[in-house]
Each structure stands twice: as C-alpha cells, then as structure tokens.
PyMOL CGO cylinders between C-alpha atoms (Angstrom):
from pymol import cmd
from pymol.cgo import CYLINDER

trace = [
    CYLINDER, 17.20, -5.88, -12.77, 19.13, -9.13, -12.36, 0.3, 1, 1, 1, 1, 1, 1,
    CYLINDER, 19.13, -9.13, -12.36, 18.84, -10.70, -8.97, 0.3, 1, 1, 1, 1, 1, 1,
    CYLINDER, 18.84, -10.70, -8.97, 15.41, -9.31, -8.20, 0.3, 1, 1, 1, 1, 1, 1,
    CYLINDER, 15.41, -9.31, -8.20, 13.45, -11.87, -6.19, 0.3, 1, 1, 1, 1, 1, 1,
    CYLINDER, 13.45, -11.87, -6.19, 9.98, -11.06, -7.48, 0.3, 1, 1, 1, 1, 1, 1,
    CYLINDER, 9.98, -11.06, -7.48, 9.23, -11.27, -11.23, 0.3, 1, 1, 1, 1, 1, 1,
    CYLINDER, 9.23, -11.27, -11.23, 5.92, -11.79, -13.01, 0.3, 1, 1, 1, 1, 1, 1,
    CYLINDER, 5.92, -11.79, -13.01, 6.23, -15.59, -12.81, 0.3, 1, 1, 1, 1, 1, 1,
    CYLINDER, 6.23, -15.59, -12.81, 6.52, -15.52, -9.01, 0.3, 1, 1, 1, 1, 1, 1,
    CYLINDER, 6.52, -15.52, -9.01, 2.99, -14.27, -8.40, 0.3, 1, 1, 1, 1, 1, 1,
    CYLINDER, 2.99, -14.27, -8.40, 0.23, -16.87, -8.10, 0.3, 1, 1, 1, 1, 1, 1,
    CYLINDER, 0.23, -16.87, -8.10, -3.48, -16.13, -8.18, 0.3, 1, 1, 1, 1, 1, 1,
    CYLINDER, -3.48, -16.13, -8.18, -4.96, -16.45, -4.70, 0.3, 1, 1, 1, 1, 1, 1,
    CYLINDER, -4.96, -16.45, -4.70, -1.60, -16.10, -2.94, 0.3, 1, 1, 1, 1, 1, 1,
    CYLINDER, -1.60, -16.10, -2.94, -1.34, -13.71, -0.01, 0.3, 1, 1, 1, 1, 1, 1,
    CYLINDER, -1.34, -13.71, -0.01, 1.68, -11.69, 1.01, 0.3, 1, 1, 1, 1, 1, 1,
    CYLINDER, 1.68, -11.69, 1.01, 2.40, -10.25, 4.45, 0.3, 1, 1, 1, 1, 1, 1,
    CYLINDER, 2.40, -10.25, 4.45, 3.21, -6.54, 4.27, 0.3, 1, 1, 1, 1, 1, 1,
    CYLINDER, 3.21, -6.54, 4.27, 4.40, -6.31, 7.87, 0.3, 1, 1, 1, 1, 1, 1,
    CYLINDER, 4.40, -6.31, 7.87, 3.35, -3.79, 10.50, 0.3, 1, 1, 1, 1, 1, 1,
    CYLINDER, 3.35, -3.79, 10.50, 3.76, -0.09, 11.15, 0.3, 1, 1, 1, 1, 1, 1,
    CYLINDER, 3.76, -0.09, 11.15, 3.25, 1.93, 14.32, 0.3, 1, 1, 1, 1, 1, 1,
    CYLINDER, 3.25, 1.93, 14.32, 1.64, 5.31, 13.67, 0.3, 1, 1, 1, 1, 1, 1,
    CYLINDER, 1.64, 5.31, 13.67, 2.87, 8.20, 15.82, 0.3, 1, 1, 1, 1, 1, 1,
    CYLINDER, 2.87, 8.20, 15.82, 1.23, 11.53, 16.55, 0.3, 1, 1, 1, 1, 1, 1,
    CYLINDER, 1.23, 11.53, 16.55, 4.38, 13.34, 15.36, 0.3, 1, 1, 1, 1, 1, 1,
    CYLINDER, 4.38, 13.34, 15.36, 4.29, 11.75, 11.90, 0.3, 1, 1, 1, 1, 1, 1,
    CYLINDER, 4.29, 11.75, 11.90, 0.54, 12.40, 11.53, 0.3, 1, 1, 1, 1, 1, 1,
    CYLINDER, 0.54, 12.40, 11.53, 1.09, 16.09, 12.28, 0.3, 1, 1, 1, 1, 1, 1,
    CYLINDER, 1.09, 16.09, 12.28, 4.19, 16.32, 10.07, 0.3, 1, 1, 1, 1, 1, 1,
    CYLINDER, 4.19, 16.32, 10.07, 2.40, 14.80, 7.07, 0.3, 1, 1, 1, 1, 1, 1,
    CYLINDER, 2.40, 14.80, 7.07, -0.72, 16.90, 7.61, 0.3, 1, 1, 1, 1, 1, 1,
    CYLINDER, -0.72, 16.90, 7.61, 1.22, 20.14, 7.99, 0.3, 1, 1, 1, 1, 1, 1,
    CYLINDER, 1.22, 20.14, 7.99, 2.77, 19.53, 4.57, 0.3, 1, 1, 1, 1, 1, 1,
    CYLINDER, 2.77, 19.53, 4.57, -0.06, 17.91, 2.61, 0.3, 1, 1, 1, 1, 1, 1,
    CYLINDER, -0.06, 17.91, 2.61, -3.49, 17.91, 4.35, 0.3, 1, 1, 1, 1, 1, 1,
    CYLINDER, -3.49, 17.91, 4.35, -3.70, 20.67, 6.94, 0.3, 1, 1, 1, 1, 1, 1,
    CYLINDER, -3.70, 20.67, 6.94, -7.19, 19.92, 8.26, 0.3, 1, 1, 1, 1, 1, 1,
    CYLINDER, -7.19, 19.92, 8.26, -7.57, 20.43, 12.04, 0.3, 1, 1, 1, 1, 1, 1,
    CYLINDER, -7.57, 20.43, 12.04, -8.30, 16.76, 12.89, 0.3, 1, 1, 1, 1, 1, 1,
    CYLINDER, -8.30, 16.76, 12.89, -4.90, 15.84, 11.40, 0.3, 1, 1, 1, 1, 1, 1,
    CYLINDER, -4.90, 15.84, 11.40, -2.99, 18.60, 13.19, 0.3, 1, 1, 1, 1, 1, 1,
    CYLINDER, -2.99, 18.60, 13.19, -4.40, 18.79, 16.71, 0.3, 1, 1, 1, 1, 1, 1,
    CYLINDER, -4.40, 18.79, 16.71, -5.46, 16.14, 19.23, 0.3, 1, 1, 1, 1, 1, 1,
    CYLINDER, -5.46, 16.14, 19.23, -8.32, 18.26, 20.64, 0.3, 1, 1, 1, 1, 1, 1,
    CYLINDER, -8.32, 18.26, 20.64, -9.66, 19.07, 17.19, 0.3, 1, 1, 1, 1, 1, 1,
    CYLINDER, -9.66, 19.07, 17.19, -9.47, 15.36, 16.37, 0.3, 1, 1, 1, 1, 1, 1,
    CYLINDER, -9.47, 15.36, 16.37, -11.40, 14.45, 19.53, 0.3, 1, 1, 1, 1, 1, 1,
    CYLINDER, -11.40, 14.45, 19.53, -14.05, 17.06, 18.69, 0.3, 1, 1, 1, 1, 1, 1,
    CYLINDER, -14.05, 17.06, 18.69, -14.50, 15.58, 15.22, 0.3, 1, 1, 1, 1, 1, 1,
    CYLINDER, -14.50, 15.58, 15.22, -16.35, 12.39, 14.27, 0.3, 1, 1, 1, 1, 1, 1,
    CYLINDER, -16.35, 12.39, 14.27, -12.91, 10.70, 14.01, 0.3, 1, 1, 1, 1, 1, 1,
    CYLINDER, -12.91, 10.70, 14.01, -12.44, 10.56, 17.78, 0.3, 1, 1, 1, 1, 1, 1,
    CYLINDER, -12.44, 10.56, 17.78, -8.81, 11.65, 18.02, 0.3, 1, 1, 1, 1, 1, 1,
    CYLINDER, -8.81, 11.65, 18.02, -5.76, 12.82, 16.14, 0.3, 1, 1, 1, 1, 1, 1,
    CYLINDER, -5.76, 12.82, 16.14, -6.15, 10.94, 12.88, 0.3, 1, 1, 1, 1, 1, 1,
    CYLINDER, -6.15, 10.94, 12.88, -3.94, 10.34, 9.87, 0.3, 1, 1, 1, 1, 1, 1,
    CYLINDER, -3.94, 10.34, 9.87, -5.06, 11.84, 6.60, 0.3, 1, 1, 1, 1, 1, 1,
    CYLINDER, -5.06, 11.84, 6.60, -6.36, 9.23, 4.18, 0.3, 1, 1, 1, 1, 1, 1,
    CYLINDER, -6.36, 9.23, 4.18, -3.50, 10.28, 1.89, 0.3, 1, 1, 1, 1, 1, 1,
    CYLINDER, -3.50, 10.28, 1.89, -1.05, 9.65, 4.73, 0.3, 1, 1, 1, 1, 1, 1,
    CYLINDER, -1.05, 9.65, 4.73, -2.57, 6.18, 5.12, 0.3, 1, 1, 1, 1, 1, 1,
    CYLINDER, -2.57, 6.18, 5.12, -1.96, 5.60, 1.39, 0.3, 1, 1, 1, 1, 1, 1,
    CYLINDER, -1.96, 5.60, 1.39, 1.65, 6.75, 1.80, 0.3, 1, 1, 1, 1, 1, 1,
    CYLINDER, 1.65, 6.75, 1.80, 2.21, 4.44, 4.80, 0.3, 1, 1, 1, 1, 1, 1,
    CYLINDER, 2.21, 4.44, 4.80, 0.72, 1.56, 2.81, 0.3, 1, 1, 1, 1, 1, 1,
    CYLINDER, 0.72, 1.56, 2.81, 3.06, 2.30, -0.10, 0.3, 1, 1, 1, 1, 1, 1,
    CYLINDER, 3.06, 2.30, -0.10, 6.09, 2.23, 2.23, 0.3, 1, 1, 1, 1, 1, 1,
    CYLINDER, 6.09, 2.23, 2.23, 4.95, -1.13, 3.63, 0.3, 1, 1, 1, 1, 1, 1,
    CYLINDER, 4.95, -1.13, 3.63, 4.47, -2.47, 0.08, 0.3, 1, 1, 1, 1, 1, 1,
    CYLINDER, 4.47, -2.47, 0.08, 7.94, -1.28, -0.97, 0.3, 1, 1, 1, 1, 1, 1,
    CYLINDER, 7.94, -1.28, -0.97, 9.59, -2.80, 2.10, 0.3, 1, 1, 1, 1, 1, 1,
    CYLINDER, 9.59, -2.80, 2.10, 7.70, -6.10, 1.81, 0.3, 1, 1, 1, 1, 1, 1,
    CYLINDER, 7.70, -6.10, 1.81, 8.62, -6.91, -1.80, 0.3, 1, 1, 1, 1, 1, 1,
    CYLINDER, 8.62, -6.91, -1.80, 8.23, -4.13, -4.36, 0.3, 1, 1, 1, 1, 1, 1,
    CYLINDER, 8.23, -4.13, -4.36, 11.82, -2.82, -4.13, 0.3, 1, 1, 1, 1, 1, 1,
    CYLINDER, 11.82, -2.82, -4.13, 13.04, -6.38, -4.68, 0.3, 1, 1, 1, 1, 1, 1,
    CYLINDER, 13.04, -6.38, -4.68, 10.91, -6.90, -7.78, 0.3, 1, 1, 1, 1, 1, 1,
    CYLINDER, 10.91, -6.90, -7.78, 10.83, -6.23, -11.49, 0.3, 1, 1, 1, 1, 1, 1,
    CYLINDER, 10.83, -6.23, -11.49, 8.04, -3.68, -10.96, 0.3, 1, 1, 1, 1, 1, 1,
    CYLINDER, 8.04, -3.68, -10.96, 7.48, -1.27, -13.81, 0.3, 1, 1, 1, 1, 1, 1,
    CYLINDER, 7.48, -1.27, -13.81, 4.89, 0.82, -12.00, 0.3, 1, 1, 1, 1, 1, 1,
    CYLINDER, 4.89, 0.82, -12.00, 1.12, 0.74, -12.20, 0.3, 1, 1, 1, 1, 1, 1,
    CYLINDER, 1.12, 0.74, -12.20, -1.44, 1.89, -14.75, 0.3, 1, 1, 1, 1, 1, 1,
    CYLINDER, -1.44, 1.89, -14.75, -3.69, 3.00, -11.89, 0.3, 1, 1, 1, 1, 1, 1,
    CYLINDER, -3.69, 3.00, -11.89, -5.79, 2.17, -8.88, 0.3, 1, 1, 1, 1, 1, 1,
    CYLINDER, -5.79, 2.17, -8.88, -9.23, 0.64, -9.28, 0.3, 1, 1, 1, 1, 1, 1,
    CYLINDER, -9.23, 0.64, -9.28, -10.38, 1.76, -5.83, 0.3, 1, 1, 1, 1, 1, 1,
    CYLINDER, -10.38, 1.76, -5.83, -9.18, 2.90, -2.44, 0.3, 1, 1, 1, 1, 1, 1,
    CYLINDER, -9.18, 2.90, -2.44, -11.34, 3.01, 0.70, 0.3, 1, 1, 1, 1, 1, 1,
    CYLINDER, -11.34, 3.01, 0.70, -10.56, 4.61, 4.02, 0.3, 1, 1, 1, 1, 1, 1,
    CYLINDER, -10.56, 4.61, 4.02, -12.84, 2.49, 6.19, 0.3, 1, 1, 1, 1, 1, 1,
    CYLINDER, -12.84, 2.49, 6.19, -12.02, 3.69, 9.70, 0.3, 1, 1, 1, 1, 1, 1,
    CYLINDER, -12.02, 3.69, 9.70, -9.85, 6.46, 11.13, 0.3, 1, 1, 1, 1, 1, 1,
    CYLINDER, -9.85, 6.46, 11.13, -6.16, 5.69, 11.64, 0.3, 1, 1, 1, 1, 1, 1,
    CYLINDER, -6.16, 5.69, 11.64, -5.39, 7.25, 15.01, 0.3, 1, 1, 1, 1, 1, 1,
    CYLINDER, -5.39, 7.25, 15.01, -2.14, 8.18, 16.71, 0.3, 1, 1, 1, 1, 1, 1,
    CYLINDER, -2.14, 8.18, 16.71, -0.86, 5.08, 18.50, 0.3, 1, 1, 1, 1, 1, 1,
    CYLINDER, -0.86, 5.08, 18.50, -2.44, 2.61, 16.08, 0.3, 1, 1, 1, 1, 1, 1,
    CYLINDER, -2.44, 2.61, 16.08, -0.44, -0.34, 14.78, 0.3, 1, 1, 1, 1, 1, 1,
    CYLINDER, -0.44, -0.34, 14.78, -1.26, -1.15, 11.16, 0.3, 1, 1, 1, 1, 1, 1,
    CYLINDER, -1.26, -1.15, 11.16, -0.72, -4.60, 9.70, 0.3, 1, 1, 1, 1, 1, 1,
    CYLINDER, -0.72, -4.60, 9.70, -1.01, -5.22, 5.98, 0.3, 1, 1, 1, 1, 1, 1,
    CYLINDER, -1.01, -5.22, 5.98, -1.80, -8.09, 3.65, 0.3, 1, 1, 1, 1, 1, 1,
    CYLINDER, -1.80, -8.09, 3.65, -2.00, -8.30, -0.11, 0.3, 1, 1, 1, 1, 1, 1,
    CYLINDER, -2.00, -8.30, -0.11, -3.83, -10.94, -2.16, 0.3, 1, 1, 1, 1, 1, 1,
    CYLINDER, -3.83, -10.94, -2.16, -3.21, -11.65, -5.83, 0.3, 1, 1, 1, 1, 1, 1,
    CYLINDER, -3.21, -11.65, -5.83, -6.59, -11.50, -7.59, 0.3, 1, 1, 1, 1, 1, 1,
    CYLINDER, -6.59, -11.50, -7.59, -5.47, -12.22, -11.15, 0.3, 1, 1, 1, 1, 1, 1,
    CYLINDER, -5.47, -12.22, -11.15, -2.52, -12.13, -13.51, 0.3, 1, 1, 1, 1, 1, 1,
    CYLINDER, -2.52, -12.13, -13.51, -2.08, -11.95, -17.26, 0.3, 1, 1, 1, 1, 1, 1,
    CYLINDER, -2.08, -11.95, -17.26, 0.61, -11.23, -19.78, 0.3, 1, 1, 1, 1, 1, 1,
    CYLINDER, 0.61, -11.23, -19.78, 0.32, -8.07, -21.82, 0.3, 1, 1, 1, 1, 1, 1,
    CYLINDER, 0.32, -8.07, -21.82, -0.76, -8.75, -25.41, 0.3, 1, 1, 1, 1, 1, 1,
    CYLINDER, -0.76, -8.75, -25.41, 1.19, -5.81, -26.80, 0.3, 1, 1, 1, 1, 1, 1,
    CYLINDER, 1.19, -5.81, -26.80, 4.28, -6.36, -24.60, 0.3, 1, 1, 1, 1, 1, 1,
    CYLINDER, 4.28, -6.36, -24.60, 4.57, -10.09, -23.79, 0.3, 1, 1, 1, 1, 1, 1,
    CYLINDER, 4.57, -10.09, -23.79, 7.64, -9.47, -21.59, 0.3, 1, 1, 1, 1, 1, 1,
    CYLINDER, 7.64, -9.47, -21.59, 5.33, -7.55, -19.24, 0.3, 1, 1, 1, 1, 1, 1,
    CYLINDER, 5.33, -7.55, -19.24, 2.80, -9.09, -16.88, 0.3, 1, 1, 1, 1, 1, 1,
    CYLINDER, 2.80, -9.09, -16.88, -0.12, -7.41, -15.18, 0.3, 1, 1, 1, 1, 1, 1,
    CYLINDER, -0.12, -7.41, -15.18, -0.91, -8.42, -11.60, 0.3, 1, 1, 1, 1, 1, 1,
    CYLINDER, -0.91, -8.42, -11.60, -4.20, -7.34, -10.01, 0.3, 1, 1, 1, 1, 1, 1,
    CYLINDER, -4.20, -7.34, -10.01, -3.90, -7.08, -6.22, 0.3, 1, 1, 1, 1, 1, 1,
    CYLINDER, -3.90, -7.08, -6.22, -6.23, -6.37, -3.33, 0.3, 1, 1, 1, 1, 1, 1,
    CYLINDER, -6.23, -6.37, -3.33, -4.59, -4.97, -0.21, 0.3, 1, 1, 1, 1, 1, 1,
    CYLINDER, -4.59, -4.97, -0.21, -5.87, -4.29, 3.29, 0.3, 1, 1, 1, 1, 1, 1,
    CYLINDER, -5.87, -4.29, 3.29, -4.58, -2.62, 6.43, 0.3, 1, 1, 1, 1, 1, 1,
    CYLINDER, -4.58, -2.62, 6.43, -6.03, -3.55, 9.81, 0.3, 1, 1, 1, 1, 1, 1,
    CYLINDER, -6.03, -3.55, 9.81, -5.40, -1.90, 13.16, 0.3, 1, 1, 1, 1, 1, 1,
    CYLINDER, -5.40, -1.90, 13.16, -4.36, -3.58, 16.41, 0.3, 1, 1, 1, 1, 1, 1,
    CYLINDER, -4.36, -3.58, 16.41, -8.02, -4.42, 17.12, 0.3, 1, 1, 1, 1, 1, 1,
    CYLINDER, -8.02, -4.42, 17.12, -8.32, -6.32, 13.83, 0.3, 1, 1, 1, 1, 1, 1,
    CYLINDER, -8.32, -6.32, 13.83, -10.53, -3.61, 12.30, 0.3, 1, 1, 1, 1, 1, 1,
    CYLINDER, -10.53, -3.61, 12.30, -10.10, -2.99, 8.59, 0.3, 1, 1, 1, 1, 1, 1,
    CYLINDER, -10.10, -2.99, 8.59, -9.05, 0.65, 8.15, 0.3, 1, 1, 1, 1, 1, 1,
    CYLINDER, -9.05, 0.65, 8.15, -7.91, 0.72, 4.51, 0.3, 1, 1, 1, 1, 1, 1,
    CYLINDER, -7.91, 0.72, 4.51, -8.60, -1.23, 1.34, 0.3, 1, 1, 1, 1, 1, 1,
    CYLINDER, -8.60, -1.23, 1.34, -7.02, -0.83, -2.07, 0.3, 1, 1, 1, 1, 1, 1,
    CYLINDER, -7.02, -0.83, -2.07, -7.24, -2.66, -5.38, 0.3, 1, 1, 1, 1, 1, 1,
    CYLINDER, -7.24, -2.66, -5.38, -4.79, -1.98, -8.17, 0.3, 1, 1, 1, 1, 1, 1,
    CYLINDER, -4.79, -1.98, -8.17, -2.85, -3.49, -11.02, 0.3, 1, 1, 1, 1, 1, 1,
    CYLINDER, -2.85, -3.49, -11.02, 0.93, -3.63, -11.03, 0.3, 1, 1, 1, 1, 1, 1,
    CYLINDER, 0.93, -3.63, -11.03, 3.17, -4.19, -14.04, 0.3, 1, 1, 1, 1, 1, 1,
    CYLINDER, 3.17, -4.19, -14.04, 6.07, -6.63, -13.62, 0.3, 1, 1, 1, 1, 1, 1,
    CYLINDER, 6.07, -6.63, -13.62, 8.67, -7.81, -16.09, 0.3, 1, 1, 1, 1, 1, 1,
    CYLINDER, 8.67, -7.81, -16.09, 9.07, -11.52, -16.73, 0.3, 1, 1, 1, 1, 1, 1,
    CYLINDER, 9.07, -11.52, -16.73, 12.34, -12.84, -15.30, 0.3, 1, 1, 1, 1, 1, 1,
    CYLINDER, 12.34, -12.84, -15.30, 13.97, -13.36, -18.74, 0.3, 1, 1, 1, 1, 1, 1,
    CYLINDER, 13.97, -13.36, -18.74, 13.04, -9.84, -19.85, 0.3, 1, 1, 1, 1, 1, 1,
    CYLINDER, 13.04, -9.84, -19.85, 14.50, -8.38, -16.64, 0.3, 1, 1, 1, 1, 1, 1,
    CYLINDER, 14.50, -8.38, -16.64, 17.71, -10.35, -17.19, 0.3, 1, 1, 1, 1, 1, 1,
    CYLINDER, 17.71, -10.35, -17.19, 17.95, -9.03, -20.76, 0.3, 1, 1, 1, 1, 1, 1,
    CYLINDER, 17.95, -9.03, -20.76, 17.82, -5.43, -19.50, 0.3, 1, 1, 1, 1, 1, 1,
    CYLINDER, 17.82, -5.43, -19.50, 20.92, -5.80, -17.33, 0.3, 1, 1, 1, 1, 1, 1,
]
cmd.load_cgo(trace, "trace")
C-alpha cells in the first residue's frame, strides 16, 4: 500500500472530485445487456424507441458498472481503499442512451475514524453522473473504508 496517493487523511468534507467522462456506445450497451440484463430496450434500438426510454438504453446496472470504472480510474485504484460496507442509495434518474457522454463528480459528505479499528476511516460520498445536456442521470451515496496513511505504510 505504500505510495498510494489517497489515504483517509486526504479526504476533506465538502471537497469534490472530478471522475472524468465516458462515452457510451450502442455496442457496449448490447454486450452488457446480453450478459446481465437481457430486456428488449437494452438489446435493440427499435425496442428501446418503442419503450418509455426513447432509444437503446443502458441497464441501470450497466450505469452502476460504468460509474464504478470511472471511480476506479479517477482515484480508487490509487488509494488505500478497503472496500465499502454498502450503498445507502442509488437512483437512475434518466435513461442513459447510446451516444451519451457521461461526466461524473463525487462530493465528500462526511468522514470519521472507526471506533473499533482506528487505523480505518469511513468516508461518506455522494456521486452523480450527468449527460452531455447537463441532465442528472445517476445518483449514488455510499460509504468507503480507507486506511490511514501510517496504517497503509505498516502493511507494506
């Protein structure tokens, strides 16, 4: 864990982090849906247009997976992350359609050290993805567990 940029101490309440952007292709929507959520509006453009979604749309679970990739690339893989005890809520607010460009941000809501494991900090985060029109399409709130820098150094 030595050399990781992000440890518990590096997160400040109220701070926002840029998660970057991701272009969503029809091919990846269909590939994900064929494997994990084979509903017609996720597999076929015409079925998507005939639905209330208005076009070939990513599964909500695919949106979660894309968000997770953005989170990993933005900072999580370069952190002392120890996982998460769970997600408080996730909302799929608007359809994510083929051709959309998603941009993500994360805001630190709160942080606290674990009482039972003081080397571990809990960071509560609220994340959002917006499309190229600035419309919020996804919202998530969760807690992540991060080692303090000294504890991470002791593990190596």
